[in-house]
MDAnalysis code that builds the backbone (N, CA, C; Angstrom):
import MDAnalysis as mda
import numpy as np

u = mda.Universe.empty(345, n_residues=115, atom_resindex=np.repeat(np.arange(115), 3), trajectory=True)
u.add_TopologyAttr("name", ["N", "CA", "C"] * 115)
u.add_TopologyAttr("resid", np.arange(1, 116))
u.add_TopologyAttr("resname", ["MET", "ILE", "ARG", "THR", "ALA", "ASP", "ARG", "ASN", "GLY", "HIS", "ILE", "VAL", "GLU", "GLU", "ASP", "SER", "PHE", "GLN", "ASN", "LYS", "LEU", "LEU", "GLU", "LYS", "ILE", "TYR", "GLY", "SER", "VAL", "ALA", "GLY", "ARG", "ILE", "LEU", "ILE", "ARG", "PRO", "LEU", "ILE", "THR", "PRO", "ALA", "VAL", "SER", "VAL", "THR", "VAL", "GLY", "LYS", "ILE", "LEU", "ASP", "SER", "GLY", "LEU", "SER", "ALA", "ALA", "ALA", "VAL", "LYS", "PRO", "PHE", "ILE", "LYS", "LEU", "ASN", "HIS", "LEU", "ASP", "MET", "ARG", "ASP", "TYR", "GLU", "GLU", "ARG", "LYS", "TYR", "ALA", "SER", "TYR", "ASN", "ASP", "PHE", "PHE", "LYS", "ARG", "LYS", "ILE", "ARG", "ALA", "GLY", "ALA", "ARG", "HIS", "ILE", "ASP", "MET", "GLU", "PRO", "GLY", "HIS", "PHE", "ILE", "SER", "PRO", "CYS", "ASP", "CYS", "ARG", "VAL", "SER", "VAL", "TYR"])
u.atoms.positions = np.array([
    [-52.654, -96.052, 40.186],
    [-53.099, -95.851, 41.559],
    [-52.545, -97.002, 42.406],
    [-51.955, -96.653, 43.513],
    [-51.412, -97.661, 44.426],
    [-52.148, -97.563, 45.752],
    [-52.538, -98.685, 46.276],
    [-53.202, -98.753, 47.577],
    [-52.230, -99.438, 48.529],
    [-51.890, -98.764, 49.641],
    [-50.973, -99.337, 50.624],
    [-51.612, -99.305, 52.002],
    [-51.144, -100.212, 52.844],
    [-51.594, -100.247, 54.239],
    [-50.365, -100.132, 55.124],
    [-50.439, -99.281, 56.143],
    [-49.316, -99.165, 57.066],
    [-49.415, -100.246, 58.129],
    [-48.450, -100.248, 59.048],
    [-48.404, -101.302, 60.059],
    [-49.594, -101.272, 61.009],
    [-50.369, -100.181, 60.991],
    [-51.562, -100.084, 61.828],
    [-52.841, -100.389, 61.055],
    [-52.706, -100.766, 59.781],
    [-53.861, -101.134, 58.980],
    [-54.540, -99.978, 58.268],
    [-53.973, -98.770, 58.370],
    [-54.558, -97.621, 57.674],
    [-54.246, -97.731, 56.181],
    [-55.283, -97.709, 55.366],
    [-55.115, -97.857, 53.920],
    [-55.082, -96.479, 53.267],
    [-54.093, -96.303, 52.401],
    [-53.914, -95.035, 51.697],
    [-53.859, -95.320, 50.202],
    [-54.588, -94.522, 49.426],
    [-54.503, -94.609, 47.975],
    [-53.710, -93.413, 47.490],
    [-52.771, -93.671, 46.582],
    [-51.972, -92.567, 46.070],
    [-51.627, -92.795, 44.609],
    [-51.460, -91.706, 43.919],
    [-51.032, -91.740, 42.534],
    [-49.878, -90.753, 42.454],
    [-48.694, -91.219, 42.825],
    [-47.542, -90.351, 42.969],
    [-46.945, -89.943, 41.627],
    [-46.171, -88.884, 41.661],
    [-45.444, -88.426, 40.471],
    [-44.571, -89.547, 39.931],
    [-43.905, -90.265, 40.851],
    [-43.018, -91.356, 40.431],
    [-43.798, -92.425, 39.666],
    [-44.946, -92.814, 40.170],
    [-45.748, -93.832, 39.490],
    [-46.206, -93.362, 38.114],
    [-46.642, -92.109, 38.024],
    [-47.085, -91.571, 36.735],
    [-45.927, -91.533, 35.745],
    [-44.751, -91.114, 36.222],
    [-43.574, -91.049, 35.360],
    [-43.182, -92.441, 34.861],
    [-43.159, -93.408, 35.764],
    [-42.788, -94.766, 35.365],
    [-43.777, -95.355, 34.368],
    [-45.049, -95.060, 34.546],
    [-46.056, -95.532, 33.585],
    [-45.802, -94.945, 32.202],
    [-45.432, -93.660, 32.145],
    [-45.151, -93.024, 30.855],
    [-43.888, -93.592, 30.222],
    [-42.863, -93.814, 31.042],
    [-41.596, -94.327, 30.503],
    [-41.760, -95.747, 29.986],
    [-42.253, -96.625, 30.830],
    [-42.332, -98.035, 30.454],
    [-43.572, -98.373, 29.631],
    [-44.531, -97.456, 29.576],
    [-45.762, -97.709, 28.838],
    [-45.722, -97.251, 27.397],
    [-44.580, -96.743, 26.961],
    [-44.480, -96.304, 25.564],
    [-43.156, -96.768, 24.963],
    [-43.165, -96.966, 23.661],
    [-41.947, -97.377, 22.958],
    [-40.884, -96.289, 23.083],
    [-41.294, -95.026, 22.910],
    [-40.345, -93.916, 22.997],
    [-39.695, -93.863, 24.384],
    [-40.484, -94.040, 25.423],
    [-39.951, -94.022, 26.790],
    [-38.944, -95.133, 27.012],
    [-39.253, -96.311, 26.518],
    [-38.329, -97.447, 26.687],
    [-37.031, -97.227, 25.908],
    [-37.128, -96.599, 24.735],
    [-35.919, -96.293, 23.957],
    [-35.070, -95.256, 24.689],
    [-35.706, -94.224, 25.232],
    [-34.982, -93.172, 25.942],
    [-34.308, -93.671, 27.217],
    [-34.931, -94.610, 27.906],
    [-34.383, -95.072, 29.181],
    [-33.286, -96.120, 29.007],
    [-33.234, -96.777, 27.878],
    [-32.283, -97.866, 27.648],
    [-30.836, -97.506, 28.035],
    [-30.292, -96.352, 27.612],
    [-28.902, -96.047, 27.977],
    [-28.703, -95.815, 29.481],
    [-29.771, -95.432, 30.170],
    [-29.651, -95.133, 31.597],
    [-29.651, -96.372, 32.483],
    [-30.006, -97.529, 31.925],
    [-30.078, -98.740, 32.745],
    [-28.937, -99.706, 32.445],
    [-27.842, -99.172, 31.934],
    [-26.665, -99.999, 31.650],
    [-25.846, -100.178, 32.923],
    [-25.069, -101.247, 33.020],
    [-24.221, -101.459, 34.202],
    [-23.267, -100.292, 34.491],
    [-22.706, -99.687, 33.446],
    [-21.757, -98.582, 33.655],
    [-22.435, -97.401, 34.351],
    [-23.650, -97.077, 33.934],
    [-24.382, -95.979, 34.559],
    [-24.742, -96.351, 36.001],
    [-25.163, -97.585, 36.232],
    [-25.509, -98.034, 37.588],
    [-24.320, -97.922, 38.529],
    [-23.147, -98.339, 38.076],
    [-21.936, -98.269, 38.900],
    [-21.585, -96.813, 39.203],
    [-21.650, -95.961, 38.194],
    [-21.321, -94.546, 38.367],
    [-22.277, -93.871, 39.345],
    [-23.567, -94.077, 39.151],
    [-24.562, -93.473, 40.046],
    [-24.407, -94.028, 41.462],
    [-24.110, -95.329, 41.579],
    [-23.873, -95.927, 42.895],
    [-22.734, -95.245, 43.625],
    [-21.655, -94.939, 42.907],
    [-20.507, -94.247, 43.519],
    [-20.886, -92.839, 43.962],
    [-21.682, -92.173, 43.150],
    [-22.133, -90.825, 43.512],
    [-22.987, -90.878, 44.785],
    [-23.904, -91.856, 44.849],
    [-24.800, -91.962, 46.012],
    [-24.086, -92.476, 47.258],
    [-22.884, -93.012, 47.106],
    [-22.055, -93.408, 48.245],
    [-21.168, -92.259, 48.722],
    [-21.105, -91.180, 47.950],
    [-20.220, -90.067, 48.290],
    [-20.838, -89.185, 49.365],
    [-19.992, -88.458, 50.042],
    [-20.446, -87.551, 51.093],
    [-21.339, -86.440, 50.574],
    [-21.136, -86.021, 49.342],
    [-21.961, -84.955, 48.759],
    [-23.429, -85.351, 48.669],
    [-23.684, -86.637, 48.458],
    [-25.064, -87.098, 48.295],
    [-25.861, -87.036, 49.597],
    [-25.183, -86.892, 50.736],
    [-25.882, -86.814, 52.029],
    [-26.847, -85.630, 52.065],
    [-26.585, -84.615, 51.255],
    [-27.468, -83.445, 51.211],
    [-28.865, -83.804, 50.695],
    [-28.999, -84.929, 50.034],
    [-30.302, -85.341, 49.487],
    [-31.172, -86.070, 50.507],
    [-30.631, -86.405, 51.677],
    [-31.378, -87.196, 52.660],
    [-32.572, -86.425, 53.218],
    [-32.361, -85.213, 53.717],
    [-33.469, -84.457, 54.318],
    [-34.582, -84.175, 53.308],
    [-34.268, -83.754, 52.083],
    [-35.359, -83.570, 51.107],
    [-36.101, -84.875, 50.799],
    [-35.390, -86.000, 50.765],
    [-36.034, -87.294, 50.523],
    [-37.012, -87.625, 51.645],
    [-36.599, -87.395, 52.889],
    [-37.467, -87.651, 54.045],
    [-38.727, -86.799, 53.948],
    [-38.545, -85.521, 53.638],
    [-39.677, -84.597, 53.561],
    [-40.600, -84.945, 52.393],
    [-40.034, -85.187, 51.226],
    [-40.814, -85.495, 50.025],
    [-41.656, -86.756, 50.198],
    [-41.125, -87.725, 50.920],
    [-41.815, -89.002, 51.098],
    [-42.556, -89.112, 52.429],
    [-42.607, -88.017, 53.167],
    [-43.351, -87.956, 54.433],
    [-42.957, -89.105, 55.370],
    [-41.647, -89.320, 55.538],
    [-41.172, -90.415, 56.381],
    [-41.195, -90.013, 57.843],
    [-41.714, -90.885, 58.677],
    [-41.739, -90.684, 60.121],
    [-40.442, -91.266, 60.682],
    [-39.570, -90.418, 61.165],
    [-38.244, -90.848, 61.597],
    [-38.173, -91.123, 63.097],
    [-39.301, -91.075, 63.795],
    [-39.279, -91.254, 65.249],
    [-38.786, -92.627, 65.692],
    [-38.959, -93.659, 64.876],
    [-38.544, -95.011, 65.256],
    [-37.054, -95.279, 65.038],
    [-36.357, -94.333, 64.433],
    [-34.961, -94.583, 64.055],
    [-33.977, -93.840, 64.937],
    [-32.790, -94.413, 65.075],
    [-31.718, -93.758, 65.813],
    [-31.395, -92.441, 65.115],
    [-31.230, -91.402, 65.904],
    [-30.906, -90.103, 65.325],
    [-29.403, -90.022, 65.112],
    [-29.008, -89.769, 63.863],
    [-27.584, -89.646, 63.554],
    [-27.408, -88.926, 62.233],
    [-26.182, -88.516, 61.974],
    [-25.844, -87.866, 60.710],
    [-25.487, -88.961, 59.713],
    [-26.013, -88.857, 58.498],
    [-25.760, -89.872, 57.476],
    [-24.563, -89.465, 56.626],
    [-23.681, -90.416, 56.363],
    [-22.462, -90.157, 55.601],
    [-22.752, -89.993, 54.108],
    [-23.847, -90.570, 53.619],
    [-24.212, -90.493, 52.207],
    [-25.698, -90.820, 52.070],
    [-26.204, -90.638, 50.859],
    [-27.597, -90.983, 50.575],
    [-27.819, -92.477, 50.797],
    [-26.905, -93.306, 50.314],
    [-27.038, -94.750, 50.507],
    [-26.936, -95.137, 51.978],
    [-26.142, -94.417, 52.747],
    [-26.007, -94.695, 54.180],
    [-27.348, -94.540, 54.899],
    [-28.185, -93.624, 54.428],
    [-29.509, -93.418, 55.015],
    [-30.333, -94.701, 54.987],
    [-30.173, -95.518, 53.950],
    [-30.955, -96.741, 53.813],
    [-30.420, -97.883, 54.669],
    [-29.394, -97.597, 55.451],
    [-28.852, -98.579, 56.394],
    [-29.143, -98.147, 57.830],
    [-30.096, -97.240, 58.007],
    [-30.398, -96.705, 59.334],
    [-30.932, -97.790, 60.260],
    [-30.706, -97.584, 61.549],
    [-31.113, -98.576, 62.541],
    [-32.352, -98.112, 63.295],
    [-33.200, -99.071, 63.578],
    [-34.397, -98.810, 64.365],
    [-33.994, -98.734, 65.831],
    [-34.581, -97.805, 66.569],
    [-34.286, -97.663, 67.998],
    [-34.698, -98.932, 68.741],
    [-33.935, -99.289, 69.741],
    [-34.243, -100.466, 70.555],
    [-35.644, -100.323, 71.157],
    [-36.459, -101.350, 70.992],
    [-37.809, -101.370, 71.547],
    [-38.851, -100.620, 70.729],
    [-38.444, -100.021, 69.603],
    [-39.392, -99.232, 68.812],
    [-40.365, -100.098, 68.022],
    [-39.980, -101.316, 67.715],
    [-40.836, -102.181, 66.900],
    [-40.979, -103.554, 67.538],
    [-42.188, -104.037, 67.549],
    [-42.468, -105.384, 68.018],
    [-42.482, -106.311, 66.808],
    [-41.806, -107.437, 66.902],
    [-41.808, -108.413, 65.816],
    [-42.804, -109.509, 66.162],
    [-43.810, -109.663, 65.328],
    [-44.853, -110.662, 65.526],
    [-44.290, -112.033, 65.135],
    [-44.107, -112.903, 66.105],
    [-43.529, -114.225, 65.857],
    [-44.598, -115.309, 65.702],
    [-45.847, -114.894, 65.540],
    [-46.951, -115.836, 65.378],
    [-46.753, -116.651, 64.095],
    [-46.741, -117.999, 64.212],
    [-46.599, -118.814, 63.003],
    [-47.710, -118.488, 62.002],
    [-47.353, -118.383, 60.765],
    [-48.325, -118.078, 59.729],
    [-48.484, -116.599, 59.435],
    [-47.929, -115.725, 60.281],
    [-47.997, -114.289, 60.009],
    [-46.802, -113.887, 59.155],
    [-47.047, -113.000, 58.236],
    [-46.008, -112.528, 57.331],
    [-45.346, -111.291, 57.927],
    [-44.039, -111.331, 58.090],
    [-43.315, -110.154, 58.563],
    [-42.238, -109.810, 57.538],
    [-41.830, -108.563, 57.544],
    [-40.780, -108.106, 56.640],
    [-39.534, -107.798, 57.471],
    [-38.364, -108.192, 56.975],
    [-37.138, -107.902, 57.724],
    [-36.724, -106.440, 57.627],
    [-37.422, -105.653, 56.828],
    [-37.096, -104.238, 56.698],
    [-38.362, -103.463, 56.347],
    [-38.277, -102.129, 56.468],
    [-39.398, -101.301, 56.040],
    [-39.494, -101.379, 54.535],
    [-40.699, -101.563, 54.040],
    [-40.849, -101.683, 52.603],
    [-42.321, -101.551, 52.225],
    [-42.538, -101.577, 50.946],
    [-43.879, -101.734, 50.408],
    [-43.876, -103.067, 49.687],
    [-44.820, -103.881, 50.011],
    [-44.940, -105.180, 49.371],
    [-46.018, -105.078, 48.302],
    [-45.685, -105.471, 47.116],
    [-46.675, -105.447, 46.029],
    [-47.431, -106.763, 45.998],
    [-48.741, -106.653, 45.892],
    [-49.598, -107.836, 45.819],
    [-50.452, -107.678, 44.575],
    [-50.440, -108.713, 43.738],
    [-51.207, -108.669, 42.501],
    [-52.242, -109.767, 42.513],
])
């Protein structure tokens, strides 16, 4: 179970498919054995090239929908690849940066894990 807070302080608890899958993979010896070949540098480089290709751009809209992303703050444009989507720009004036000393800000949209 993951508890997250958005920029407005709304707290959401979720137990996503991804989290359940990762728990099964990394929480068992069999899962760790099965995943070992997939985390090699050669596979990472190959998958990176695929996600940089124009064909991967077709995965952007389903990713947005699956993750319930609010795209109103971002410049509207066509993405050249799946990886290009993660380089999207925020519209001018869409976000206020809190410059108060002692406040924690993130240079990008993310989820911060706190343990």
